[in-house]
C-alpha positions, 0 to 999 in steps of 0.5 A: 196383435204384435203391433197393438202390444208394441204400440201400447209399450210405446204409448206408455214409454211416451207417457213416462216421458222416456226416450227409447234409450232410457227405457231400454236401459231400465229393462236392460235390453238393446234400444234397437230391440225396444224399437223393434218391439214397439213397431211390432216387428218382433214378438215381446217375450211375455216374461219381460213384461210380467217380471216383477223385478223389471216392473219395480225397477222401471217404476223406481227409475221413472217415479211412476205411480198408479192413478185413478184418472189413468184407469189404474184404480184396479191396481191401487184399490183391491175392492175394484177387481172383484166388482169387475169380475 
């Protein structure tokens, strides 16, 4: 499970075209710790992943936007979630 979460974090970082150093700066952690998260070596604190302030900072820094073609339409279209449930 740790490896899957870490791989997903790495994939998202690479999609955003961020180096480990830049991504780590965005969430204010040591770049080496981010690499350890991505490798599944250490558990990622769920508070870090779900902190809305951290998420907003990363979105602003990267210029990321949610897109339907990336499967993120449930985040931008509120009518999708009830249909999924």
